[in-house]
C-alpha positions as CSV (number, residue, x, y, z in Angstrom):
1,M,39.1,118.4,-22.3
2,T,38.6,119.8,-18.8
3,R,35.1,120.3,-17.3
4,R,35.5,124.1,-17.4
5,R,36.5,124.1,-21.1
6,L,33.6,121.7,-22.0
7,L,31.1,124.0,-20.2
8,L,32.6,127.0,-22.0
9,W,32.1,125.2,-25.3
10,I,28.5,124.3,-24.5
11,L,27.5,127.8,-23.4
12,S,29.2,129.4,-26.4
13,L,27.5,127.1,-28.8
14,L,24.1,127.6,-27.1
15,L,24.6,131.4,-27.3
16,A,25.5,131.2,-31.0
17,G,22.4,129.0,-31.6
18,V,20.1,131.5,-29.8
19,F,21.5,134.5,-31.9
20,L,21.2,132.5,-35.1
21,Y,17.6,131.6,-34.3
22,F,16.7,135.2,-33.9
23,F,18.7,136.1,-36.9
24,L,16.9,133.5,-39.2
25,R,13.5,133.7,-37.6
26,G,11.0,135.0,-40.1
27,A,13.5,134.9,-43.0
28,H,12.7,133.2,-46.3
29,L,15.9,131.3,-47.1
30,G,15.0,131.0,-50.8
31,R,14.9,134.8,-51.2
32,V,18.0,135.1,-49.0
33,L,20.0,132.8,-51.3
34,E,18.6,134.7,-54.4
35,Y,19.8,138.1,-53.0
36,A,23.2,136.6,-52.2
37,R,23.5,135.1,-55.7
38,E,22.7,138.5,-57.2
39,A,25.6,140.2,-55.4
40,T,28.3,141.8,-57.5
41,W,31.2,139.5,-57.0
42,P,34.0,141.9,-58.1
43,L,32.8,144.3,-55.3
44,L,32.9,141.4,-52.8
45,V,36.5,140.6,-53.9
46,A,37.4,144.3,-53.4
47,A,35.7,144.1,-49.9
48,V,37.9,141.1,-49.0
49,A,41.0,143.0,-50.3
50,F,40.3,145.9,-47.9
51,E,39.7,143.5,-45.1
52,V,43.1,141.9,-45.8
53,A,44.7,145.4,-45.9
54,S,43.2,146.1,-42.4
55,I,44.9,142.9,-41.1
56,V,48.3,143.9,-42.5
57,L,47.9,147.4,-41.0
58,R,46.9,146.0,-37.7
59,A,50.0,143.8,-37.5
60,Y,52.2,146.7,-38.7
61,R,50.7,148.9,-36.0
62,W,51.4,146.3,-33.3
63,G,55.1,146.3,-34.4
64,V,55.2,150.1,-34.1
65,L,53.6,149.9,-30.7
66,L,56.2,147.3,-29.5
67,R,59.3,148.8,-30.9
68,P,60.2,151.1,-27.9
69,S,59.6,148.4,-25.2
70,A,61.2,145.6,-27.3
71,G,64.2,147.8,-28.0
72,R,64.3,146.7,-31.6
73,K,62.2,146.5,-34.8
74,I,60.2,143.3,-34.9
75,R,60.0,141.6,-38.3
76,M,56.6,141.7,-40.0
77,A,56.4,137.9,-40.6
78,P,56.0,136.9,-36.9
79,L,53.7,139.9,-36.3
80,L,51.4,138.7,-39.1
81,K,51.6,135.1,-37.9
82,A,50.7,135.9,-34.3
83,T,47.9,138.2,-35.4
84,T,46.2,135.9,-37.9
85,V,46.7,132.7,-35.9
86,S,45.1,134.5,-32.9
87,F,42.1,135.3,-35.2
88,A,42.0,131.7,-36.3
89,I,42.0,130.5,-32.6
90,T,39.2,133.0,-31.7
91,G,37.3,131.9,-34.8
92,V,37.2,128.2,-33.8
93,M,37.3,128.4,-30.0
94,P,35.0,130.1,-27.5
95,G,36.1,132.4,-24.8
96,R,38.3,134.8,-26.8
97,V,41.4,132.6,-26.2
98,G,43.1,134.1,-29.2
99,E,43.4,137.5,-27.4
100,I,45.9,136.0,-25.0
101,A,47.4,133.4,-27.4
102,K,48.6,136.3,-29.6
103,P,51.1,137.8,-27.2
104,L,52.0,134.3,-25.9
105,L,53.0,133.1,-29.4
106,L,55.0,136.3,-30.2
107,A,56.7,136.2,-26.8
108,R,57.9,132.6,-27.5
109,W,59.0,133.3,-31.1
110,E,60.9,136.6,-30.4
111,G,62.0,136.1,-26.8
112,L,60.1,139.0,-25.5
113,S,58.3,139.7,-22.2
114,F,54.7,138.3,-22.1
115,A,53.6,141.1,-19.7
116,A,54.8,143.8,-22.1
117,L,53.2,142.1,-25.1
118,A,49.9,141.6,-23.2
119,G,50.0,145.3,-22.2
120,S,50.5,146.2,-25.8
121,V,47.4,144.2,-26.8
122,V,45.4,146.1,-24.2
123,L,46.7,149.3,-25.7
124,E,45.7,148.0,-29.2
125,R,42.2,147.7,-27.9
126,V,42.3,151.3,-26.6
127,L,43.5,152.5,-30.0
128,D,40.8,150.5,-31.7
129,L,38.2,152.1,-29.5
130,F,39.6,155.5,-30.3
131,A,39.5,154.9,-34.0
132,I,35.9,153.6,-33.8
133,V,34.8,156.6,-31.7
134,A,36.6,158.9,-34.2
135,L,34.8,157.3,-37.1
136,W,31.6,157.4,-35.2
137,A,32.1,161.1,-34.6
138,V,32.2,161.5,-38.4
139,Y,28.8,159.7,-38.6
140,V,27.4,161.8,-35.7
141,F,28.3,165.1,-37.4
142,F,27.8,164.2,-41.1
143,G,25.6,161.2,-41.2
144,G,21.9,160.6,-40.6
145,R,20.8,160.4,-44.2
146,G,18.2,157.8,-45.2
147,L,17.0,157.1,-41.6
148,G,13.3,156.6,-40.9
149,P,11.4,158.7,-38.3
150,E,11.8,156.2,-35.5
151,A,15.4,155.7,-36.3
152,Q,16.0,159.4,-36.3
153,R,14.8,159.7,-32.7
154,V,17.0,156.7,-31.7
155,A,19.9,158.3,-33.5
156,T,19.4,161.6,-31.6
157,D,19.6,159.8,-28.2
158,V,22.7,157.8,-29.4
159,N,24.4,161.0,-30.5
160,R,24.0,162.4,-27.0
161,V,25.8,159.3,-25.6
162,S,28.4,159.6,-28.3
163,Y,29.5,163.1,-27.2
164,V,30.2,161.6,-23.7
165,L,32.2,158.7,-25.2
166,I,34.2,161.1,-27.3
167,L,35.1,163.2,-24.2
168,I,36.0,160.0,-22.3
169,M,38.3,158.9,-25.1
170,V,40.0,162.3,-25.2
171,A,40.5,162.1,-21.4
172,V,42.0,158.5,-21.7
173,G,44.3,159.7,-24.4
174,F,45.6,162.6,-22.3
175,F,46.1,160.3,-19.3
176,A,48.2,157.8,-21.3
177,W,50.2,160.7,-22.7
178,W,50.8,162.0,-19.1
179,L,51.6,158.5,-17.7
180,A,54.1,157.4,-20.3
181,P,57.1,159.5,-19.2
182,R,56.2,159.0,-15.5
183,R,55.5,155.3,-15.5
184,K,58.9,154.1,-14.2
185,L,59.0,156.8,-11.5
186,L,55.5,155.9,-10.2
187,D,56.4,152.2,-10.3
188,R,59.5,152.8,-8.1
189,W,57.4,154.9,-5.8
190,T,54.8,152.2,-5.2
191,R,57.5,149.6,-4.6
192,R,59.2,151.8,-1.9
193,H,56.2,153.4,-0.3
194,H,55.9,151.7,3.2
195,A,52.3,152.7,3.6
196,L,51.3,150.4,0.8
197,E,52.7,147.4,2.7
198,R,49.5,147.4,4.8
199,Y,47.5,146.9,1.5
200,P,49.3,144.0,-0.3
201,F,46.4,143.6,-2.8
202,V,46.5,147.3,-3.8
203,R,50.3,147.1,-4.1
204,K,50.2,144.0,-6.3
205,L,47.5,145.6,-8.5
206,L,49.5,148.7,-9.0
207,S,52.6,146.6,-9.7
208,L,50.7,144.6,-12.3
209,F,49.3,147.8,-13.9
210,F,52.8,149.3,-14.3
211,K,54.1,146.1,-15.7
212,F,51.4,145.9,-18.3
213,S,51.8,149.6,-19.1
214,E,55.3,149.0,-20.5
215,G,53.6,149.3,-23.9
216,L,53.1,153.0,-23.1
217,E,56.8,153.6,-24.1
218,S,55.4,154.3,-27.5
219,F,53.5,157.2,-26.1
220,R,56.6,159.1,-25.0
221,R,56.9,160.8,-28.4
222,K,54.3,163.0,-29.9
223,R,55.2,161.9,-33.4
224,T,54.8,158.2,-32.5
225,I,51.4,158.9,-30.9
226,L,50.1,160.7,-34.0
227,Y,51.5,157.9,-36.2
228,L,49.7,155.2,-34.1
229,L,46.4,157.2,-34.2
230,F,46.8,157.5,-37.9
231,L,47.4,153.8,-38.3
232,S,44.4,153.0,-36.1
233,I,42.1,155.2,-38.1
234,A,43.5,153.7,-41.4
235,T,43.0,150.2,-40.1
236,W,39.4,150.7,-39.2
237,G,38.9,152.9,-42.3
238,A,39.8,149.9,-44.4
239,V,37.2,147.9,-42.5
240,V,34.6,150.6,-43.2
241,A,35.5,150.5,-46.9
242,S,35.1,146.8,-46.8
243,A,31.6,147.1,-45.2
244,W,30.6,149.8,-47.7
245,L,31.7,147.6,-50.7
246,F,29.8,144.5,-49.5
247,L,26.7,146.7,-49.0
248,E,27.2,148.1,-52.6
249,A,27.6,144.5,-53.8
250,L,24.1,143.7,-52.5
251,H,22.7,146.8,-54.4
252,L,21.2,148.2,-51.1
253,Q,21.7,151.8,-52.3
254,L,22.5,153.1,-48.8
255,P,24.5,156.3,-48.0
256,W,28.2,155.8,-47.5
257,E,28.0,156.6,-43.8
258,A,25.8,153.5,-43.3
259,S,29.1,151.5,-43.3
260,I,30.2,153.4,-40.2
261,L,27.0,152.7,-38.4
262,L,27.3,149.1,-39.4
263,L,30.9,149.0,-38.1
264,V,29.7,150.0,-34.6
265,F,27.1,147.3,-34.5
266,I,29.5,144.7,-35.9
267,S,31.9,145.6,-33.1
268,I,29.2,145.1,-30.5
269,G,28.1,141.8,-32.1
270,A,31.7,140.5,-32.2
271,A,31.9,141.1,-28.4
272,V,29.4,138.3,-27.9
273,P,31.5,135.3,-26.7
274,T,30.8,132.9,-29.6
275,P,33.4,131.3,-31.9
276,G,34.2,133.7,-34.7
277,G,31.4,136.1,-33.9
278,I,28.8,133.5,-35.2
279,G,25.3,134.6,-34.4
280,G,26.2,137.9,-32.7
281,V,27.7,139.5,-35.8
282,H,25.0,138.1,-38.1
283,K,22.2,139.5,-35.9
284,A,24.0,142.9,-35.4
285,I,24.3,143.5,-39.2
286,A,20.6,142.4,-39.9
287,W,19.2,144.5,-37.0
288,A,21.2,147.6,-37.9
289,L,20.0,147.5,-41.5
290,T,16.3,146.8,-40.7
291,A,16.0,149.1,-37.7
292,F,17.8,152.1,-39.1
293,Y,17.3,151.9,-42.8
294,G,14.2,149.8,-43.2
295,V,15.9,147.2,-45.3
296,D,13.8,144.1,-46.2
297,E,14.4,141.4,-43.6
298,D,15.5,138.8,-46.2
299,Y,17.9,141.3,-47.7
300,A,19.3,142.0,-44.2
301,V,19.8,138.3,-43.6
302,A,21.7,138.0,-46.9
303,A,23.8,141.0,-45.8
304,G,24.5,139.3,-42.4
305,F,25.8,136.2,-44.1
306,L,28.0,138.0,-46.6
307,G,29.1,140.6,-44.2
308,H,30.3,138.1,-41.6
309,A,32.1,136.1,-44.4
310,V,33.8,139.2,-45.8
311,L,34.9,140.7,-42.5
312,F,35.8,137.5,-40.5
313,F,36.8,134.7,-42.9
314,P,40.0,136.3,-44.4
315,S,41.8,136.5,-41.1
316,I,40.6,133.0,-39.9
317,I,41.5,131.3,-43.2
318,W,44.9,133.2,-43.2
319,G,45.7,131.9,-39.7
320,I,44.6,128.4,-40.5
321,G,46.8,128.5,-43.6
322,Y,49.9,129.1,-41.5
323,I,48.9,126.0,-39.4
324,V,48.2,123.8,-42.5
325,L,51.5,124.9,-44.2
326,G,53.4,124.1,-41.0
327,R,54.5,127.7,-40.3
328,V,52.9,127.3,-36.9
329,H,52.8,123.9,-35.2
330,I,49.6,122.5,-33.6
331,G,51.6,121.9,-30.4
332,E,52.3,125.6,-30.2
333,I,48.6,126.4,-30.6
334,R,47.6,123.8,-28.0
335,A,50.2,125.0,-25.5
336,A,49.3,128.7,-26.1
337,A,45.6,127.9,-25.7
338,E,46.1,126.0,-22.5
339,E,48.5,128.6,-21.1
340,S,46.1,131.4,-22.0
341,E,43.3,129.7,-20.1
342,V,45.6,129.4,-17.1
343,K,46.4,133.1,-17.3
344,K,42.8,134.1,-17.8
345,T,41.8,132.0,-14.8
346,G,44.6,133.4,-12.7
347,S,43.8,137.0,-13.6
């Protein structure tokens, strides 16, 4: 293990420990376990089923996104393998290594360009952000029930910021739509423009941008764009349904739109660079429930444990299953992890 990787492990585990400390501070573990045991297990099973459905939809959407640049339809099996194994890598390793391992693995299995696949992963994140903002817009316009007075004031300020985010996402969408049919033309222009020779860094940056934007081939057709947006909302809608079901399983009696609010905070918690979102996601769930809906702290901690398990364990266990069954070899994982670190360092 290199010194850099060891330092990354130490910082990641320390960060997870800090978040877990604040998550568990003040909680009575006996009551937390009692609330967890009283959960309705059929609803938890249904929540896991919706989470699994979101994984399948995510892999299928990636295939639709790749079809124009790959020039062919990619089979569902390797898409699912690369998606779930990347989740498993992210779940057990710090530094979001799985984000780069995902296109690396599929590029090796299917003989595709890594740059195009990496660009498609970036576009996936843009589509994810669009879907989350779209669902958040539903909460902004139709939510707000069950909030306390303090939370109402905070929600009002958040709503103002939300309008700006919605406008930004619309602008980004129109830019991608405008760029898709002009990408190759602009790429050739930057390569031939002599004035850019004086600025090699800018020229290299533009070249890299156009290389990674190969995934925008999917944005050339209006029908494909609408289909991708539909799949993105369906993917995150399944996650919202999963969140609502585990809240119902805990008998919290919250309005349905609370699951959308929870989704936003879970996304923020998952951005914390800890293995599998440990600590960050737990604290995000508990804080959202206590701050906005006045849920008892022990109940919120139980929701943090169950919510993290429901929303993160299926993909991690699925990916580990591929490895245990020999569908993906450890050597491939190690090589992808090492190569992804090299690419992250180089970028």
